[in-house]
MARLO-863407 format. One record per residue (C-alpha): residue in three letters; x, y, z. Coordinates in Angstrom, 1 decimal. Each point is the difference from the previous one (the first is absolute). Layout:
N
{mifi->ALA c1->X c2->Y c3->Z};
...
# end
This chain:
375
{mifi->UNK c1->-71.4 c2->112.8 c3->71.3};
{mifi->UNK c1->-1.7 c2->-0.1 c3->3.4};
{mifi->UNK c1->-3.6 c2->-0.4 c3->1.0};
{mifi->UNK c1->-2.4 c2->-1.8 c3->2.4};
{mifi->UNK c1->-2.8 c2->-2.3 c3->-1.2};
{mifi->UNK c1->-2.6 c2->-2.3 c3->1.5};
{mifi->UNK c1->1.0 c2->-3.7 c3->-0.4};
{mifi->UNK c1->-3.3 c2->-0.8 c3->-1.7};
{mifi->UNK c1->0.4 c2->2.7 c3->-2.6};
{mifi->UNK c1->3.6 c2->-0.9 c3->-0.7};
{mifi->UNK c1->-0.9 c2->-3.7 c3->-0.4};
{mifi->UNK c1->-2.8 c2->0.9 c3->-2.5};
{mifi->UNK c1->2.3 c2->2.3 c3->-2.0};
{mifi->UNK c1->2.9 c2->-2.5 c3->-0.1};
{mifi->UNK c1->-2.3 c2->-2.9 c3->-0.9};
{mifi->UNK c1->-1.5 c2->1.9 c3->-2.9};
{mifi->UNK c1->3.0 c2->1.8 c3->-1.2};
{mifi->UNK c1->2.3 c2->-3.0 c3->-0.2};
{mifi->UNK c1->-2.4 c2->-2.3 c3->-1.9};
{mifi->UNK c1->2.0 c2->0.4 c3->-3.3};
{mifi->UNK c1->3.5 c2->-0.5 c3->1.4};
{mifi->UNK c1->1.9 c2->-2.8 c3->-1.7};
{mifi->UNK c1->0.2 c2->-3.1 c3->2.2};
{mifi->UNK c1->3.2 c2->-1.3 c3->-1.5};
{mifi->UNK c1->1.7 c2->3.0 c3->-1.5};
{mifi->UNK c1->2.9 c2->-0.1 c3->-2.4};
{mifi->UNK c1->1.3 c2->3.2 c3->1.7};
{mifi->UNK c1->-0.8 c2->0.8 c3->3.6};
{mifi->UNK c1->-1.7 c2->3.4 c3->-1.0};
{mifi->UNK c1->-2.8 c2->-1.8 c3->-1.8};
{mifi->UNK c1->-0.9 c2->-1.8 c3->3.3};
{mifi->UNK c1->-0.2 c2->3.3 c3->1.8};
{mifi->UNK c1->-2.7 c2->2.4 c3->1.1};
{mifi->UNK c1->0.5 c2->3.7 c3->-0.5};
{mifi->UNK c1->-1.1 c2->2.0 c3->3.0};
{mifi->UNK c1->-0.4 c2->3.8 c3->-0.1};
{mifi->UNK c1->-1.3 c2->2.7 c3->2.3};
{mifi->UNK c1->-1.1 c2->3.4 c3->-1.4};
{mifi->UNK c1->-1.8 c2->2.5 c3->2.1};
{mifi->UNK c1->-1.8 c2->-2.5 c3->2.3};
{mifi->UNK c1->-0.8 c2->-2.4 c3->-2.9};
{mifi->UNK c1->1.7 c2->-3.4 c3->0.3};
{mifi->UNK c1->0.2 c2->-2.0 c3->-3.2};
{mifi->UNK c1->1.0 c2->-3.7 c3->-0.6};
{mifi->UNK c1->0.6 c2->-1.2 c3->-3.5};
{mifi->UNK c1->1.2 c2->-3.1 c3->-1.9};
{mifi->UNK c1->0.2 c2->-1.3 c3->-3.5};
{mifi->UNK c1->1.0 c2->-3.1 c3->-1.9};
{mifi->UNK c1->0.5 c2->1.3 c3->-3.6};
{mifi->UNK c1->-3.6 c2->-0.9 c3->-1.1};
{mifi->UNK c1->-2.1 c2->1.5 c3->2.8};
{mifi->UNK c1->0.4 c2->2.4 c3->2.9};
{mifi->UNK c1->-1.7 c2->0.8 c3->3.4};
{mifi->UNK c1->0.0 c2->3.2 c3->2.0};
{mifi->UNK c1->-1.9 c2->1.2 c3->3.0};
{mifi->UNK c1->0.1 c2->3.4 c3->1.8};
{mifi->UNK c1->-1.2 c2->0.5 c3->3.6};
{mifi->UNK c1->0.0 c2->3.0 c3->2.3};
{mifi->UNK c1->2.4 c2->-0.2 c3->3.0};
{mifi->UNK c1->1.3 c2->2.4 c3->2.6};
{mifi->UNK c1->2.2 c2->2.6 c3->-1.7};
{mifi->UNK c1->3.7 c2->-0.6 c3->0.4};
{mifi->UNK c1->3.1 c2->0.3 c3->-2.1};
{mifi->UNK c1->-0.4 c2->-0.7 c3->-3.7};
{mifi->UNK c1->2.2 c2->-2.6 c3->-1.7};
{mifi->UNK c1->0.0 c2->-3.3 c3->-1.9};
{mifi->UNK c1->1.4 c2->-3.5 c3->0.5};
{mifi->UNK c1->0.2 c2->-3.2 c3->-2.0};
{mifi->UNK c1->-0.2 c2->-3.2 c3->2.2};
{mifi->UNK c1->-0.7 c2->-3.7 c3->-0.4};
{mifi->UNK c1->-3.7 c2->-0.4 c3->-0.5};
{mifi->UNK c1->0.0 c2->-3.5 c3->1.5};
{mifi->UNK c1->1.8 c2->1.1 c3->3.2};
{mifi->UNK c1->-2.2 c2->3.1 c3->0.3};
{mifi->UNK c1->-3.2 c2->-2.0 c3->-0.2};
{mifi->UNK c1->1.2 c2->-2.6 c3->2.5};
{mifi->UNK c1->1.1 c2->2.6 c3->2.6};
{mifi->UNK c1->-3.1 c2->2.2 c3->-0.2};
{mifi->UNK c1->-2.4 c2->-3.0 c3->0.4};
{mifi->UNK c1->2.0 c2->-1.2 c3->3.0};
{mifi->UNK c1->0.0 c2->3.3 c3->1.9};
{mifi->UNK c1->-2.3 c2->0.5 c3->3.0};
{mifi->UNK c1->-3.0 c2->2.2 c3->-0.3};
{mifi->UNK c1->1.7 c2->3.3 c3->1.0};
{mifi->UNK c1->1.1 c2->3.2 c3->-1.7};
{mifi->UNK c1->3.1 c2->-0.5 c3->-2.1};
{mifi->UNK c1->2.8 c2->2.6 c3->-0.4};
{mifi->UNK c1->1.7 c2->-0.3 c3->-3.4};
{mifi->UNK c1->3.3 c2->1.7 c3->-0.7};
{mifi->UNK c1->2.7 c2->-0.2 c3->-2.7};
{mifi->UNK c1->3.5 c2->0.4 c3->1.4};
{mifi->UNK c1->3.4 c2->-0.9 c3->-1.4};
{mifi->UNK c1->-1.5 c2->-2.1 c3->-2.8};
{mifi->UNK c1->-2.2 c2->-2.1 c3->2.4};
{mifi->UNK c1->-3.8 c2->0.3 c3->0.3};
{mifi->UNK c1->-0.7 c2->-0.3 c3->3.7};
{mifi->UNK c1->-3.3 c2->-1.0 c3->1.5};
{mifi->UNK c1->-0.7 c2->0.5 c3->3.7};
{mifi->UNK c1->-3.1 c2->-1.6 c3->1.5};
{mifi->UNK c1->-0.4 c2->-0.2 c3->3.7};
{mifi->UNK c1->3.2 c2->-1.7 c3->1.3};
{mifi->UNK c1->0.8 c2->-1.4 c3->-3.4};
{mifi->UNK c1->2.7 c2->1.4 c3->-2.3};
{mifi->UNK c1->0.4 c2->-1.1 c3->-3.6};
{mifi->UNK c1->2.3 c2->1.1 c3->-2.8};
{mifi->UNK c1->-0.4 c2->-0.6 c3->-3.7};
{mifi->UNK c1->3.0 c2->0.6 c3->-2.2};
{mifi->UNK c1->-0.8 c2->2.2 c3->-3.0};
{mifi->UNK c1->1.0 c2->-0.2 c3->-3.7};
{mifi->UNK c1->0.8 c2->2.9 c3->-2.3};
{mifi->UNK c1->-3.4 c2->1.5 c3->-0.9};
{mifi->UNK c1->1.4 c2->1.2 c3->-3.3};
{mifi->UNK c1->0.4 c2->-3.6 c3->-1.2};
{mifi->UNK c1->-3.7 c2->-0.6 c3->0.3};
{mifi->UNK c1->-1.8 c2->0.0 c3->-3.4};
{mifi->UNK c1->-2.2 c2->3.0 c3->-0.9};
{mifi->UNK c1->-3.6 c2->-0.4 c3->1.1};
{mifi->UNK c1->-2.8 c2->0.7 c3->-2.4};
{mifi->UNK c1->-1.6 c2->3.4 c3->0.4};
{mifi->UNK c1->-3.5 c2->-0.1 c3->-1.3};
{mifi->UNK c1->-2.0 c2->2.8 c3->-1.6};
{mifi->UNK c1->-3.5 c2->1.1 c3->0.8};
{mifi->UNK c1->-2.9 c2->-2.6 c3->0.4};
{mifi->UNK c1->-1.4 c2->-1.6 c3->-3.1};
{mifi->UNK c1->-3.2 c2->-0.8 c3->1.9};
{mifi->UNK c1->-1.5 c2->-1.4 c3->3.2};
{mifi->UNK c1->-1.8 c2->-3.1 c3->1.0};
{mifi->UNK c1->-1.6 c2->-1.5 c3->3.1};
{mifi->UNK c1->2.8 c2->-2.2 c3->1.5};
{mifi->UNK c1->-2.4 c2->-2.8 c3->1.2};
{mifi->UNK c1->-1.7 c2->-0.2 c3->-3.5};
{mifi->UNK c1->3.4 c2->0.0 c3->-1.7};
{mifi->UNK c1->1.4 c2->-2.7 c3->2.3};
{mifi->UNK c1->-3.0 c2->-2.3 c3->-0.6};
{mifi->UNK c1->0.3 c2->0.5 c3->-3.8};
{mifi->UNK c1->3.7 c2->-0.7 c3->-0.1};
{mifi->UNK c1->-0.4 c2->-3.1 c3->2.1};
{mifi->UNK c1->-2.6 c2->-1.3 c3->-2.4};
{mifi->UNK c1->2.1 c2->0.6 c3->-3.1};
{mifi->UNK c1->3.6 c2->-0.7 c3->1.1};
{mifi->UNK c1->-0.8 c2->-3.6 c3->0.8};
{mifi->UNK c1->-0.2 c2->-0.6 c3->-3.8};
{mifi->UNK c1->3.4 c2->1.4 c3->-0.8};
{mifi->UNK c1->2.7 c2->-2.4 c3->-1.1};
{mifi->UNK c1->2.9 c2->-1.0 c3->2.2};
{mifi->UNK c1->2.2 c2->-1.0 c3->-3.0};
{mifi->UNK c1->2.8 c2->2.5 c3->-0.2};
{mifi->UNK c1->0.7 c2->-1.2 c3->-3.6};
{mifi->UNK c1->-3.2 c2->1.9 c3->-0.9};
{mifi->UNK c1->0.5 c2->3.3 c3->1.8};
{mifi->UNK c1->-3.0 c2->1.8 c3->-1.6};
{mifi->UNK c1->-2.4 c2->-2.6 c3->1.4};
{mifi->UNK c1->1.4 c2->0.4 c3->3.5};
{mifi->UNK c1->-1.5 c2->3.5 c3->-0.1};
{mifi->UNK c1->-3.4 c2->1.5 c3->0.6};
{mifi->UNK c1->-1.2 c2->2.4 c3->-2.7};
{mifi->UNK c1->-1.3 c2->3.2 c3->1.6};
{mifi->UNK c1->-2.1 c2->2.0 c3->-2.5};
{mifi->UNK c1->-1.6 c2->3.3 c3->0.8};
{mifi->UNK c1->-2.6 c2->1.9 c3->-2.0};
{mifi->UNK c1->-2.2 c2->2.8 c3->1.4};
{mifi->UNK c1->-1.3 c2->-1.0 c3->3.4};
{mifi->UNK c1->0.6 c2->-3.8 c3->-0.5};
{mifi->UNK c1->3.1 c2->-2.1 c3->0.8};
{mifi->UNK c1->0.2 c2->-3.5 c3->-1.4};
{mifi->UNK c1->2.4 c2->-2.7 c3->1.3};
{mifi->UNK c1->0.8 c2->-3.1 c3->-2.1};
{mifi->UNK c1->2.3 c2->-3.0 c3->0.5};
{mifi->UNK c1->0.5 c2->-3.4 c3->-1.7};
{mifi->UNK c1->2.3 c2->-3.0 c3->0.1};
{mifi->UNK c1->-1.4 c2->-1.4 c3->-3.3};
{mifi->UNK c1->-2.2 c2->-2.5 c3->1.9};
{mifi->UNK c1->-2.2 c2->2.6 c3->1.7};
{mifi->UNK c1->-0.8 c2->3.6 c3->-0.2};
{mifi->UNK c1->-1.3 c2->2.4 c3->2.7};
{mifi->UNK c1->-1.4 c2->3.5 c3->-0.5};
{mifi->UNK c1->-1.4 c2->2.5 c3->2.4};
{mifi->UNK c1->-1.3 c2->3.5 c3->-0.6};
{mifi->UNK c1->-0.1 c2->2.6 c3->2.8};
{mifi->UNK c1->-0.7 c2->3.8 c3->0.2};
{mifi->UNK c1->2.8 c2->2.5 c3->0.5};
{mifi->UNK c1->0.3 c2->3.8 c3->0.0};
{mifi->UNK c1->2.5 c2->1.1 c3->-2.7};
{mifi->UNK c1->1.9 c2->3.3 c3->0.3};
{mifi->UNK c1->-0.6 c2->0.4 c3->-3.7};
{mifi->UNK c1->-3.3 c2->-1.5 c3->-1.1};
{mifi->UNK c1->1.3 c2->-0.1 c3->-3.6};
{mifi->UNK c1->3.0 c2->-2.1 c3->0.8};
{mifi->UNK c1->0.1 c2->-3.6 c3->-1.2};
{mifi->UNK c1->2.8 c2->-2.6 c3->0.3};
{mifi->UNK c1->1.0 c2->-3.6 c3->0.4};
{mifi->UNK c1->2.8 c2->-1.0 c3->2.4};
{mifi->UNK c1->1.6 c2->-3.3 c3->0.8};
{mifi->UNK c1->0.8 c2->-0.6 c3->3.6};
{mifi->UNK c1->1.6 c2->-3.2 c3->1.4};
{mifi->UNK c1->-2.7 c2->-1.8 c3->2.0};
{mifi->UNK c1->2.1 c2->-0.6 c3->3.1};
{mifi->UNK c1->0.8 c2->3.6 c3->0.9};
{mifi->UNK c1->-3.4 c2->1.2 c3->-1.1};
{mifi->UNK c1->-1.7 c2->-2.6 c3->2.3};
{mifi->UNK c1->2.4 c2->1.0 c3->2.9};
{mifi->UNK c1->-0.9 c2->3.7 c3->-0.5};
{mifi->UNK c1->-3.7 c2->-0.7 c3->-0.1};
{mifi->UNK c1->0.1 c2->-2.1 c3->3.2};
{mifi->UNK c1->2.1 c2->2.6 c3->1.7};
{mifi->UNK c1->-2.3 c2->2.9 c3->-0.7};
{mifi->UNK c1->-3.3 c2->-1.7 c3->0.2};
{mifi->UNK c1->-0.4 c2->0.5 c3->3.8};
{mifi->UNK c1->1.1 c2->3.6 c3->0.0};
{mifi->UNK c1->-3.0 c2->2.4 c3->0.4};
{mifi->UNK c1->1.3 c2->2.5 c3->-2.5};
{mifi->UNK c1->-0.5 c2->0.6 c3->-3.7};
{mifi->UNK c1->2.6 c2->-1.9 c3->-2.1};
{mifi->UNK c1->1.8 c2->2.2 c3->-2.6};
{mifi->UNK c1->1.4 c2->-1.8 c3->-3.0};
{mifi->UNK c1->2.9 c2->1.6 c3->-1.9};
{mifi->UNK c1->1.1 c2->-1.1 c3->-3.4};
{mifi->UNK c1->3.4 c2->1.6 c3->-1.0};
{mifi->UNK c1->1.6 c2->-1.0 c3->-3.3};
{mifi->UNK c1->3.3 c2->1.5 c3->1.0};
{mifi->UNK c1->0.6 c2->-0.9 c3->3.6};
{mifi->UNK c1->2.2 c2->-2.8 c3->1.3};
{mifi->UNK c1->1.9 c2->-0.4 c3->-3.3};
{mifi->UNK c1->-3.2 c2->-0.8 c3->-1.9};
{mifi->UNK c1->-3.7 c2->-0.2 c3->0.5};
{mifi->UNK c1->-1.1 c2->-0.2 c3->3.6};
{mifi->UNK c1->-3.3 c2->-0.4 c3->1.8};
{mifi->UNK c1->-0.3 c2->1.3 c3->3.5};
{mifi->UNK c1->-2.6 c2->-0.3 c3->2.8};
{mifi->UNK c1->-0.2 c2->2.6 c3->2.8};
{mifi->UNK c1->-2.2 c2->0.6 c3->3.0};
{mifi->UNK c1->0.4 c2->1.2 c3->3.6};
{mifi->UNK c1->3.7 c2->0.7 c3->-0.4};
{mifi->UNK c1->0.7 c2->-3.4 c3->-1.5};
{mifi->UNK c1->1.3 c2->-0.7 c3->-3.5};
{mifi->UNK c1->0.7 c2->-3.1 c3->-2.0};
{mifi->UNK c1->1.2 c2->-0.1 c3->-3.6};
{mifi->UNK c1->0.5 c2->-2.6 c3->-2.7};
{mifi->UNK c1->1.7 c2->0.0 c3->-3.3};
{mifi->UNK c1->-2.3 c2->-0.2 c3->-3.1};
{mifi->UNK c1->0.6 c2->-2.7 c3->-2.6};
{mifi->UNK c1->0.3 c2->0.8 c3->-3.7};
{mifi->UNK c1->-2.0 c2->-2.0 c3->-2.5};
{mifi->UNK c1->-3.5 c2->-0.8 c3->-1.1};
{mifi->UNK c1->-2.3 c2->-2.2 c3->2.0};
{mifi->UNK c1->-1.7 c2->-2.8 c3->-2.1};
{mifi->UNK c1->-3.7 c2->0.8 c3->-0.9};
{mifi->UNK c1->-1.3 c2->-2.3 c3->2.7};
{mifi->UNK c1->-3.1 c2->2.2 c3->0.7};
{mifi->UNK c1->-1.8 c2->-1.5 c3->-2.9};
{mifi->UNK c1->-0.2 c2->-3.4 c3->1.7};
{mifi->UNK c1->-1.9 c2->1.6 c3->2.9};
{mifi->UNK c1->-2.5 c2->1.8 c3->-2.4};
{mifi->UNK c1->-0.8 c2->-3.2 c3->-2.1};
{mifi->UNK c1->-3.7 c2->-1.0 c3->0.2};
{mifi->UNK c1->-0.8 c2->-2.8 c3->2.4};
{mifi->UNK c1->-3.7 c2->-0.8 c3->-0.1};
{mifi->UNK c1->0.0 c2->-2.8 c3->2.7};
{mifi->UNK c1->0.4 c2->0.8 c3->3.7};
{mifi->UNK c1->-0.1 c2->-1.6 c3->3.4};
{mifi->UNK c1->-0.2 c2->1.9 c3->3.3};
{mifi->UNK c1->0.9 c2->-1.3 c3->3.4};
{mifi->UNK c1->1.1 c2->1.2 c3->3.4};
{mifi->UNK c1->3.6 c2->1.1 c3->-0.3};
{mifi->UNK c1->0.9 c2->-1.0 c3->3.5};
{mifi->UNK c1->-1.7 c2->-3.4 c3->-0.2};
{mifi->UNK c1->1.5 c2->-0.9 c3->-3.3};
{mifi->UNK c1->3.5 c2->1.1 c3->1.2};
{mifi->UNK c1->-0.3 c2->-2.3 c3->3.0};
{mifi->UNK c1->-1.3 c2->-2.9 c3->-2.0};
{mifi->UNK c1->2.8 c2->0.3 c3->-2.6};
{mifi->UNK c1->2.6 c2->0.1 c3->2.8};
{mifi->UNK c1->-1.4 c2->-3.2 c3->1.6};
{mifi->UNK c1->-0.4 c2->-1.9 c3->-3.3};
{mifi->UNK c1->3.4 c2->1.0 c3->-1.3};
{mifi->UNK c1->1.6 c2->-1.8 c3->2.9};
{mifi->UNK c1->-0.6 c2->-3.2 c3->-2.0};
{mifi->UNK c1->1.5 c2->1.3 c3->-3.3};
{mifi->UNK c1->3.6 c2->-0.6 c3->-0.8};
{mifi->UNK c1->2.3 c2->2.5 c3->-1.8};
{mifi->UNK c1->-1.2 c2->-0.9 c3->-3.5};
{mifi->UNK c1->-3.7 c2->-0.5 c3->0.7};
{mifi->UNK c1->-2.4 c2->3.0 c3->-0.4};
{mifi->UNK c1->-3.0 c2->0.8 c3->2.1};
{mifi->UNK c1->-3.2 c2->-0.8 c3->-2.0};
{mifi->UNK c1->-3.2 c2->2.0 c3->0.3};
{mifi->UNK c1->-3.2 c2->-1.8 c3->-1.2};
{mifi->UNK c1->-2.9 c2->2.4 c3->-0.7};
{mifi->UNK c1->-3.6 c2->-1.2 c3->0.1};
{mifi->UNK c1->-3.2 c2->2.1 c3->0.4};
{mifi->UNK c1->0.1 c2->1.3 c3->3.6};
{mifi->UNK c1->3.2 c2->-1.7 c3->1.0};
{mifi->UNK c1->3.8 c2->0.2 c3->-0.3};
{mifi->UNK c1->2.1 c2->-3.1 c3->0.9};
{mifi->UNK c1->3.7 c2->0.3 c3->0.6};
{mifi->UNK c1->2.1 c2->-3.2 c3->-0.6};
{mifi->UNK c1->3.6 c2->-1.1 c3->0.1};
{mifi->UNK c1->1.9 c2->-3.2 c3->-0.3};
{mifi->UNK c1->3.4 c2->-0.9 c3->1.2};
{mifi->UNK c1->2.4 c2->-2.9 c3->0.2};
{mifi->UNK c1->-1.1 c2->-3.5 c3->1.0};
{mifi->UNK c1->-3.7 c2->0.6 c3->-0.7};
{mifi->UNK c1->-0.2 c2->2.9 c3->2.5};
{mifi->UNK c1->-3.0 c2->2.2 c3->-0.9};
{mifi->UNK c1->-2.2 c2->2.7 c3->1.4};
{mifi->UNK c1->-3.3 c2->1.6 c3->-1.0};
{mifi->UNK c1->-2.2 c2->2.7 c3->1.5};
{mifi->UNK c1->-3.2 c2->1.7 c3->-1.3};
{mifi->UNK c1->-1.3 c2->3.5 c3->0.8};
{mifi->UNK c1->-3.0 c2->2.0 c3->-1.2};
{mifi->UNK c1->0.6 c2->2.2 c3->-3.0};
{mifi->UNK c1->-2.1 c2->2.2 c3->-2.3};
{mifi->UNK c1->0.4 c2->-1.9 c3->-3.3};
{mifi->UNK c1->-2.7 c2->-0.9 c3->-2.6};
{mifi->UNK c1->2.1 c2->-1.2 c3->-3.0};
{mifi->UNK c1->0.8 c2->-3.5 c3->-1.2};
{mifi->UNK c1->2.3 c2->-2.2 c3->2.1};
{mifi->UNK c1->3.6 c2->1.2 c3->-0.5};
{mifi->UNK c1->3.4 c2->-0.8 c3->1.4};
{mifi->UNK c1->2.8 c2->2.5 c3->0.6};
{mifi->UNK c1->3.5 c2->-0.9 c3->1.2};
{mifi->UNK c1->2.5 c2->2.3 c3->1.5};
{mifi->UNK c1->3.5 c2->0.2 c3->1.6};
{mifi->UNK c1->-0.8 c2->0.0 c3->3.7};
{mifi->UNK c1->2.3 c2->2.9 c3->0.9};
{mifi->UNK c1->-1.1 c2->2.2 c3->-2.9};
{mifi->UNK c1->-3.7 c2->-0.6 c3->0.8};
{mifi->UNK c1->0.5 c2->0.9 c3->3.7};
{mifi->UNK c1->2.0 c2->3.1 c3->-0.9};
{mifi->UNK c1->-3.0 c2->1.1 c3->-2.2};
{mifi->UNK c1->-2.6 c2->-0.7 c3->2.7};
{mifi->UNK c1->2.0 c2->2.0 c3->2.5};
{mifi->UNK c1->0.7 c2->2.8 c3->-2.4};
{mifi->UNK c1->-3.5 c2->0.8 c3->-1.2};
{mifi->UNK c1->-1.3 c2->0.4 c3->3.5};
{mifi->UNK c1->-3.7 c2->0.6 c3->0.8};
{mifi->UNK c1->-2.6 c2->-2.4 c3->1.6};
{mifi->UNK c1->-0.8 c2->-1.7 c3->-3.3};
{mifi->UNK c1->2.1 c2->-0.9 c3->-3.0};
{mifi->UNK c1->-1.1 c2->-0.5 c3->-3.6};
{mifi->UNK c1->1.8 c2->-2.3 c3->-2.4};
{mifi->UNK c1->-0.8 c2->0.9 c3->-3.6};
{mifi->UNK c1->0.9 c2->-2.2 c3->-3.0};
{mifi->UNK c1->-0.7 c2->-0.8 c3->-3.6};
{mifi->UNK c1->1.8 c2->-3.3 c3->-0.4};
{mifi->UNK c1->1.5 c2->-2.3 c3->2.7};
{mifi->UNK c1->3.4 c2->0.2 c3->-1.8};
{mifi->UNK c1->0.0 c2->3.8 c3->-0.4};
{mifi->UNK c1->0.9 c2->2.6 c3->2.6};
{mifi->UNK c1->-2.4 c2->0.4 c3->2.9};
{mifi->UNK c1->-0.7 c2->3.3 c3->1.7};
{mifi->UNK c1->-0.4 c2->0.3 c3->3.8};
{mifi->UNK c1->-1.6 c2->3.2 c3->1.3};
{mifi->UNK c1->-1.9 c2->1.3 c3->3.0};
{mifi->UNK c1->-3.8 c2->-0.4 c3->-0.6};
{mifi->UNK c1->-1.4 c2->3.3 c3->-1.2};
{mifi->UNK c1->3.3 c2->1.8 c3->-0.1};
{mifi->UNK c1->1.5 c2->1.6 c3->-3.1};
{mifi->UNK c1->3.6 c2->0.9 c3->-0.8};
{mifi->UNK c1->1.4 c2->-2.9 c3->1.8};
{mifi->UNK c1->0.8 c2->-3.4 c3->-1.4};
{mifi->UNK c1->2.5 c2->-2.9 c3->0.2};
{mifi->UNK c1->0.2 c2->-2.3 c3->-3.1};
{mifi->UNK c1->1.4 c2->-3.4 c3->0.3};
{mifi->UNK c1->0.9 c2->-2.6 c3->-2.6};
{mifi->UNK c1->-1.6 c2->-3.4 c3->0.8};
{mifi->UNK c1->2.1 c2->-3.2 c3->0.1};
{mifi->UNK c1->-0.8 c2->-2.8 c3->-2.4};
{mifi->UNK c1->-0.6 c2->-3.2 c3->2.0};
{mifi->UNK c1->0.0 c2->-3.7 c3->-0.9};
{mifi->UNK c1->-3.2 c2->-1.7 c3->-0.8};
{mifi->UNK c1->-0.3 c2->-1.9 c3->3.2};
{mifi->UNK c1->-0.1 c2->3.3 c3->2.0};
{mifi->UNK c1->-2.9 c2->1.5 c3->-2.1};
{mifi->UNK c1->-2.2 c2->-3.0 c3->-0.7};
# end
């Protein structure tokens, strides 16, 4: 393998292509990055057993070949190189990089020891990467972090016709978002469980790329079901989970006749300030009165805080109490200039949604508070 490449292009390829390399591998090969050159196309790939990354970029034509090197060392070297053209050559089992007056050699590992990478089939459908990124960010925040409940660490991705629906829940909250997508087969329907962490990483990675994002669902690749994301020569894949997601969607669709609407940004900042006075076990309290919303919190040694903002509310005085972190997650997730909190009973799940928006909601279970906090 021998070719020349710009330092900026090599750094981009290495940064993307090594993102799934194992940081502390059981065997050295799993901490490696597989490099290959075929007809002027340079590819960097990595995998960790659950997910994989690959990027292909065009370089000056050279001698084709492949090499498996330490991903960590490759990243550190490429980032440290000066901004000059880099000559890359594989000789005598060493990958040599020459940049200006610098000479660097990376020992290689047997490429045949590297696990087989997933080869995905044709696209299942396409979606706007920015819209998809925003939807995943809204929903993934509600996924559980408890590994003892693996199904709840996933996001349910459902497709039907030209609509995609994302849903996640950790039992204390539920988040759902619907978005348009272009299916390759308009009649295809399906539900897929994807671990929230790699899904969120993929959504963030592709969001700024100005190219249509293709999504591939392959029931056979990677030793089981796999979902892949591809755009502009980049690819990320994640293993699909088996199982059935709990029917959490019904909590979102439950009728909630009472509602209060306020500025999302203003309410978020007020909750942040007031929550400084709450201790770990004390919730943030929202007092609703016609035309006003008051946020309160109490902490140790009689510490307390209260702040009132304008709100569109015409119902009877009501008190809602929430876990501070979950409430802030919901306010950030729904987005939009104004947020509406809809409810039926102060002790039943409350829905947060952007005012006037449909298909997007975050449902949160209120906290029961002691009498002295609600009187």
